[in-house]
N, C-alpha and C positions, 0 to 999 in steps of 0.2 A: 501496500500500500502503500518505501519509502515511499502522495502526495497527494496529495491530499490536495483541496488544493494541497499539494504535497508540502508546501512551504507555508502552512498557516500558523505555525508556532515558532518561537525562537529555536526550539530543538530541530524542527523541520527546516528552518532557515539555514541551519548549519549542516544538518544531515540530509541533504537534498537527494541522496540516492535511496532514501527509505520509501519505500513504498511498498505498499502493499498491494494488492491486486485483486482481479476477479476471475473469469474462466473462459476457455475456448477449446474447441476441437472441431473436427468435421468428419463427415462421411462414414464413421464407424459408430457402433453403439456401445454405450457403457456396459461392461460385463457385470457390474454391480452398481446399483443406484439406490441408495438408502431411501426408504419411503416413510413419509409422515403418516401417522394414523388418523389424520384429520377427516377429510371427506372423500378421499381419492379411491376410485375403484381400481383394483389390480388388473381387471380384465377389460374395462371399457376403453375403447380406442376412438380417436377422432382424427379428422383430416382437415387441414387448413390450407387454402390457396392464398398466398400473401404476395401482393404487388406493392412495391414501394417506389414512389416517384421522388427522386432526389434532385430533380433539375432546378428546384428552388433553394437548394442548400446554400448557395452564396448569399441569399437574403434570409437565411436561417429558418427555413421551414421545410418539413418533409411531409409528403402526402401518402397515407397508408390506406390500402383497401384489402379486406379479407373476405373470403367466402368460407364459412365454417359449417361443417356437417353437424347437425343437431337432431334432437328428438323433440316432438311437440311437448309443450308444458313449460315449466319454469326453467330458464337457462341462466346460470351464473357465470359471468365472464370476469376474468381476472387480469389486471395489468401487473406485470412482474414487479414485485416489491423488494424481496430479499435477493440481491444479485450475488451469486457465489463469488467469494473473494473480496467483496467490499466490506463484509463484516458488519453491515448495518442495513436498515430498511431504506435504501437509497434510490429505489426506482422512481424516476421523476414524473409521477402521475400528474403533478400540477401543471406540467407543460403539454398535456394532452388536451386538444381543443377540437371543436367541431364534430363531436361524436354523433354518428347517425347509424341506426340499425334498421335494416329493411328485410322483408321476406316477400318473394313473388311480387316485387314492385310496391308493396305496402310498407309504410313506415311503422315501426314498432316502438311503443313507448318503453322507456327504461327508467330505472331509479338506482341511485348509488346507495350502497349499504351504509347505514348510519353509524355502525361501529367499525367496519373495515372499509375504509374509503377507497381502497384499490379494487373493490368488488362491485360489479354492475349486475343488477337483476333485470331480466326482461321475460315476457311471456310469449312463447312461440305458438301460433295457431295450429290446430289439428291439420294433418296432411302436409305440413311443411317439413322438409328434410335438410334445408340449408338456409342460413341467414347471411346477409352481407353487412359487414361492419366497416365503416370508413371514419377516419379521423386524421387530423393533422398533428404532427409533433413539432412544437416550437423549440428550435435549437437555441439554447441560452447563449448570450454574449459574454456572461461573466465566467471567469476562470475558476471560481470556487467549486469544489466538489470533485468527485471522481468521474465516472462516465456521465454523471448528470451535469458536469461542467461544460464549458465551451468546447465544441468539437468540430466546428466548421468555420471556414473563412471564404473569401472570394475565390480561392484557388484550390480548396481541398475540403474533404469531409472524412471523418472517422465515424463509421456507422456502427452503433451498438444496436443489435436487432431487438433487444428487450424494450427499446424505446418505441417501437413501431408495431407492437403486436399485443392483442388480448387473446385469451384462450379459455375454453370451457373448463371450469374448476372441477368438474366431475371426473376428469381423466388426469392421470399423472403425466407430467411433461414428457417422460420417456415413452409414453404410449400415444403421443400426438405426432402425426406426420405432417410436415410443412413443405409445401411446394413454393419456394421463394423465387421471385423475379425482382429485378432492380433496374431502374432507368436512371442514368447519370447524365450530367451536363455534357454537351457535345465537345469532343476533343479530350475529355478526361480519360485516364487509365484507371485500372483497379487491380487490387490483389486481395485475396481472401483464402482462408483454409477451406471454404466451401468449394465444391467441385462444379465448375461451369459446364452446362450441357450445350447451350447454344448462345451465340451473341449476334445480334443484328444491330448494326450501328451502335447506339448508346444504350441498348436494352440487353440485359443478361438474364438468361434462365439458368437456375442452378438445379442440381440434382436434389431430389427429395431428401430431407433429413428429419430427425426427430426434433421436437421443440428444444429439448435439452441441448442438442448439438448445434442448433441454429443460434441460440443465445450464447453458446460457448464459442462463437465464430465471428468476431468483429471483422469489419472490412475497411480497407483504405481505398480512397478514390480521389483523384485530383489531376491537375494539369502537369505536375512535376513529380514523377515517380521513378525511382531507380531500384533495380534488383541486383543484389550481389550474391553469388553462389558461395556458400560456406561449406558445402558438402565434403566430408572427409573422403579419402581415396576409396575407402570401403565403408559403406553405411547408408542410412536413409538420408533423403534430401534435407538440407538445411539452407535457409536463405535469410539474408538481411535485406529488408525492404524499406527504403527511405522515401518518405513523402514530405514535401515542403511547399511553401508559398513561393520559393525562389530556387531556380535551377542551380544557381551557384552554390547553394547550401548543401547540395547533394554530393559535392566533390570530396568524398571521404578519402583521407590519405591512405596510401598502401599499407603503412605500418599498423593502422587501426584495423584494416581488413585482415591482416595477418594475425593480429591479436584475437579478433573475433573468431577466426578459424580455429585458433588454438583453444579458445573458450569452449567450442563444441567438443573437441577431442578431450580436453581436461574434464569437462563435466560428465561426459559419457564414461571416462575412465573412473571417475569418482564413484559413480553408481553401478557401473558394469551392467547396465540395462537401460532401456528406454521404454516409454509407454505412450508413444505416438507413432503415426505412420509417416509423418514428415513434420518439420518444424519451421515456422516463419517468425522472425522478429519483425513486428510491425512498428516501425520507428518514425514517428511524426516529428518533424522539425519546424516549429512555428511559434511565434511570439503571441499568437492570438487564440491559442487553445489552452485548456487546463493542462497543467504539467503533473504527471504521475506515471506510475507503472501498474498495470493490471495483468495478472497471470491467467493463462489458459493452458489446456492440455497440449495443444499443437502450435501455439503461438503465444506471443506476449504483445500487449497493447502499451507501447512506450511513447510518451509524449514529452518533449523537451523544447528548449529555446531554439530558434531558427539556426543559429550559427554554431550549435554545439559540436558538430564534428569538424569544424574548420577553425574553431577558436580554442586555444590551448587551455585557458582557464575554465571555460564552460565544459570542455570535455573532461578535464581532470575532476571537476566537481560532480559530474554525473557518470563517471566511469563505472560505478558499481550497479547502475540501474539494470542493464540487460542481464548481467550475471544473476542478480537477485531474482528477476522474473523467470529466467530460464530454470533456475533451481526449483522454482515452484511447480514446474511440470511434474517433478517427482514428489516434492514435499509441499503438499497443499492441494494439488489436483489429483494425483494418484493416491498417495497416502493422505487422508484427510481426517481430522478429528470427527468423531461420530456426531457431535453436536452441531457440526457445520455441514454434514452430509445429509441434509433434509430431503433432497431429491425433488424439491419443488420451490416455488418462488413466493409462497404465502406463509410458510411456517417460520417462526422466529428461530434464528440461529443462536447457538450458545458458543461464546468466545473464550471459554476458560482455558483452552489449550493453545491460544495464540502464541504463547512463548515457545511452542514447538513449531507451529505453522509459520509464524513470522520470525521468531527469534532464531531458530535453527537456520532458516533460509537466509537471514541476515548474516549469520556467521559464515555459512558455506558460500554465499555470494561474495563476501569480502575476501575469503582466501582464494576463491577462483578468479577474482579480479586480479589478484597478484600472480597466481599460477599461470594465467593466460598472458600476462604482460600488459594488460590494460593499465595497471599502475605498477610502478617500480616497488621493490621491497621497502625503500625509504618512504615512499608516498603511502604505502600500506600502513607502516608504523605511525606516520603522522596522522593518518585517518583514525587509527585505533586509539591514539592518544586523545584526539578530540572526543571520541565516544566515551572513553574512560573519564575524562575531565568533566564533561557535561553530566554524566550520570553521578559523579562524585560530588557535584555541586547542585543538588536538587533537594532542598530541605523537605519537600513534600514526601520524600521517602520515609520520614520519621512518623508519618501518620497513615499513609496509604501504602500497603504492601504491593509488590509487583503483581501478585495474583489478582488484586482488586482492579488494577489497570487492565488486565485481561478481561475480567468479568464485566467491566463497564465500557469496554471498547466501543460498542455501538454508539455510545454517547460521546466518548472522548475524541473520536475521529473528527467531530465537529465542534470541539471546545474552542473557546476564544483564545487569543494569544496572550491576554493580560494575566499576570501572575501564574504563568505556565509552570514555573519551577516549584511553586507551592501547591498548585492543583495536581501536578503530574500530568503526563500526556500518554501517548501510546508507547510507553517506555519498554514494552516487551520486545521491540525491535532492537534497540541499542543495548539495553541491559541483558536481553536474551543473547546477544552476541558475546557479551562478557561471560555469561554463564556457560555457554556452549564451548567457548575457548577453554575455560577451566576444565570442563568435562573432557575435552580432547587431551589436554595436558595430563589430566589424571589417568586416563587410559594408557597413555604412553609411559607414564611413570610406573603404573601397576604392572605393565607387561615388559618392562625393560626396553621399550621402543619397538617391540615386535608388532604391536597393534596400535590403532588410532581410531578416531571418530570416522575415518574413511571406512573402516570395517563395519561399523554400525550402519552407515549409509547403504552399504552393499546388502546387508541383511534386512534392514527395515524397508528399503525402497526398491529392492531387487525383485526378481521374478521374471516370468515369461514376458516377452515383448509382444503383447497382444493388442497393441494400440490403446486408445484412451479407455481407461476404466477407473473406478473409484474403489479403494479398499480402506474402509474406515478403521479407526483405532481409538482406544482409550488410553489413559495415563499408564495403566498397568502394563500394556504392551511395550510402551517406551522403556519402562523400568526393566522388564524381563529381557528385552533385546540388548540393552546396555549390559546386563549381567551375563548374557551369552558372549559378549565381547571381552569383558573383564569383570569378574565377580567383585562386587562392592555394594555398599549400602546406598544404591543410587536413589532409592525412594527418599531417604532422609536428605541426601545431597540436594535434590531438586526442591523438595518441600521446604527445607530450611531457607533457601534463597528466595523462594516465591513468597514466603510469609515474613521475611525479615523486615524489621523497622529500624535497621542500622542506619545511622546518618551517612555512612560511607558506602560506596558502590562495591560490588564483589570484584576486586582487582587481583584475586589470587592467580587467575590464569595468566595474567601479564607477569606477575612477580615470579611464579613458578616456572615460567618459560624463559627466565633470564633477563627480565627488563623491569623497570620501575617508572612510574609516572612522575615527571618533574615539570617545573614551570621555568620558562626563560623569558627574556625581555624582547625577543623578536618572534614574529609569527612564523610558523612552519609553512611549507609550500602549499599544503592542502588547504589550510585556513585562508591563505592569501587568495587562492583560486575561488574558494567559496564566497569570500567577502566580495571579490571583484565581480563574480558572476551574478550574485544576488543583490549587490549594491546595499550591503549592510555593514554595520560596525559592531564587532563583538568584543565587549569589554567586561564580560561576565566574570572573568577570573581575576580581575583587578578591582574596578569600581563596583562590579556586580550588576551591570545592566547591558542590554543590547539595544541597538538603535537602527532605524531605517535611514536611508540616505539623507533625508531632510532633517534629521535630528529627532524625529519622533521616537519616544521610548517604547519598545515593544514588550520588554519584560524587565523586572527588577527582582533580584534574588534576595529573599528575606535574610537579614543578618549581615549583609554586606555594607560597605561604606555608603553606597548610593541609597540603600534602604534606610539606614540610620539617619541620613541627612533629610529624609522626607520625600524623596523622589518616588514616582510611581509610573506604571504603564499608562500610556496615553498622553502624558506630558511631552513637551517638545523643548529640547535644548535650543536656546537662542544665542547664548554667549558663554564663553569660558574665560574666567579671569578678565572680564571686561572686553573681550574680543569676540566678534561674530563667530558662531559655531561652524566648524567643519571637522571632518574626521581627523585631518592632519593637526588642527589646532588642539583638539582634546588629547591627542596622543603626545604632542609636544609638551603639553602641560603635565601629563602623567610622568614623562621622563624627567622634566625639570623639577617636579615636585619631590623627587627622591632626595634632593639636596636642600630642600627648603622646609622650614617649619610652618610656613603659611598654609592655611587650608585652601583647597581647590574651590573656587567660587563658580557655581553653575547657575546662570540665569535661565529659568525655564518658564514656559507658558503652560498654564493649566486652564484650558478653555480661554476665557477672556481675561484671566488674571495672571499677573507676572510676579515672580518672587525669586530671590537669589538664595540658593541652597549651599551651605558651607559643608564641604566634604573633607573630613580630617583623614586623608589618605596620602601616604608617602611611599607606597610600595612599588611605584613604577608600573610599567606594562608587564603583564603576565600571560604567557601562552603555553599550552601543554605540549610536551614532547615525551617520547619514550627514551630512557637512557639505559644503557647496558649495565647490568649488575653482574660484575665479573665473578662473584663468588657462587653464582648459580649457573648450572649448565644451560647453554643456549638452545632452546627448542623451537622458538618462533620461526626461525629461518627454515627449519625442516618442515614445519607445517605448511608453509607457502611455497615450498619447492615444487616445480612442475613434475607431474607423473609421466608425461609423454614428451618426446623430443620436439623442440620448436623448429 
């Protein structure tokens, strides 16, 4: 999900590769699809003909028409609400407009359910076997949100099929067959995991798929689309598909292509299996769409700034996005917590195991980013230092255990940015990375280096290469599989960390791997790139605040000098020691303040009111690094060492 808007909180502003995701695949059927006991028939089947007209996508509207096989009587239609991978009821029903239901040319009345707003009731007359449903989907211009955020521009569209379909609630999505067609603007190209049957000019007819597979199969279309073959010398097809508003933005350097090819081989080596028939990275490069990553069985929906592949800072800041979403094909899509494997789009999902779904993915994505060469070992360590520092400076951990951040995830994904460090955020991504690093180091120490978390991945995520399928699990299976790799009290290991109210983050994995977290007075290269790409200023580890480019304070950490001085989120710095604010001026003042006994004077606006805040801080600039601890054997470099030749 590394976005949320991926960058809605200071944590996300810094960790822009976090993202969590939602789901895709094509043309195959799930071999297992966990079913809710709600109202679904295990035998009832339905057929939907779906025609989507996307020719108005540049002005942000899609036209949908469905023909749905039904029986006479009351029919309950449902607009997808709980989208797999988004971990919240994010289906954008509010952007559904112009709904009309007809049968044999007659308009049928309908009414929305008063408790479940995603459900529509209508009565079908006797003798009618099909209804026609038409509506428009209003594509949002705002970037906030996941697939409910902006997804179209004058030059492109990322189509999420859940936005343009309703389905009869009486049948489970796996038993509903959809015949999809799509009309795109003239001159646009497209790519999807769906199988095209025919194409005439700008209209495409796709092979029939289950509703489950359709919603698991987003589509890219636009005027500027490039496809790069990443397929290994032996193996299933893998492609990197780049879509942008600008042809020049597609000019990905050869060294990046080489690293992405290595990502494919390294990831397949890690799991020693795959659960897709082909894989497509759907990589949208645009400043006008929501930026995030969403996982699918056979592809990932990845959206970043327009110049990401041609700008060094932007690329470095987002290097971990595609590895994270790729890992989700195994961890999240194939192996999925039972509470998230509902098999439908109406039953609430339970997020209590997101520390595995997202936390383990965050860790594996990070080490694969280094193993593939997308980041250097030094950049990987700088990134890990940032993770450790921000988790170690979150006072909210003294009241909210990490388990509760999992349990409340469906709300926390949309939490405001103010007081983020006190509220806590979706910390199971970053703190999960620290916990799974420690688990990896623990396995290596228990087995004298003979085994690692890689062995867990092969056991837990392995199996026959049957194409897309879902294999749910509970916490007990995680524990038992870890014990198969290296016997240990893994239940207590995980539960202690999930329930902890310790003021400090779990840094044992870093320390036991031969490193320690330290602070220096210059920024590391990863933080420089993140600040430059996101136009932010991160002073959390010195003054205790983070700021937008114009000086607006996004967060203040309780207990820090900025907090003690009275500053708070939403205020705006106007001047520093009597001089107009800029990030350079405030950093100069921090450096000079180390040799001065005078307080740092910060003039800030709080709405229409102005006040000078005296900050008694003389510690200078402080930025996180990992420093080698020579007395401890070095393990971290072995963890990120490539398993396959480059």
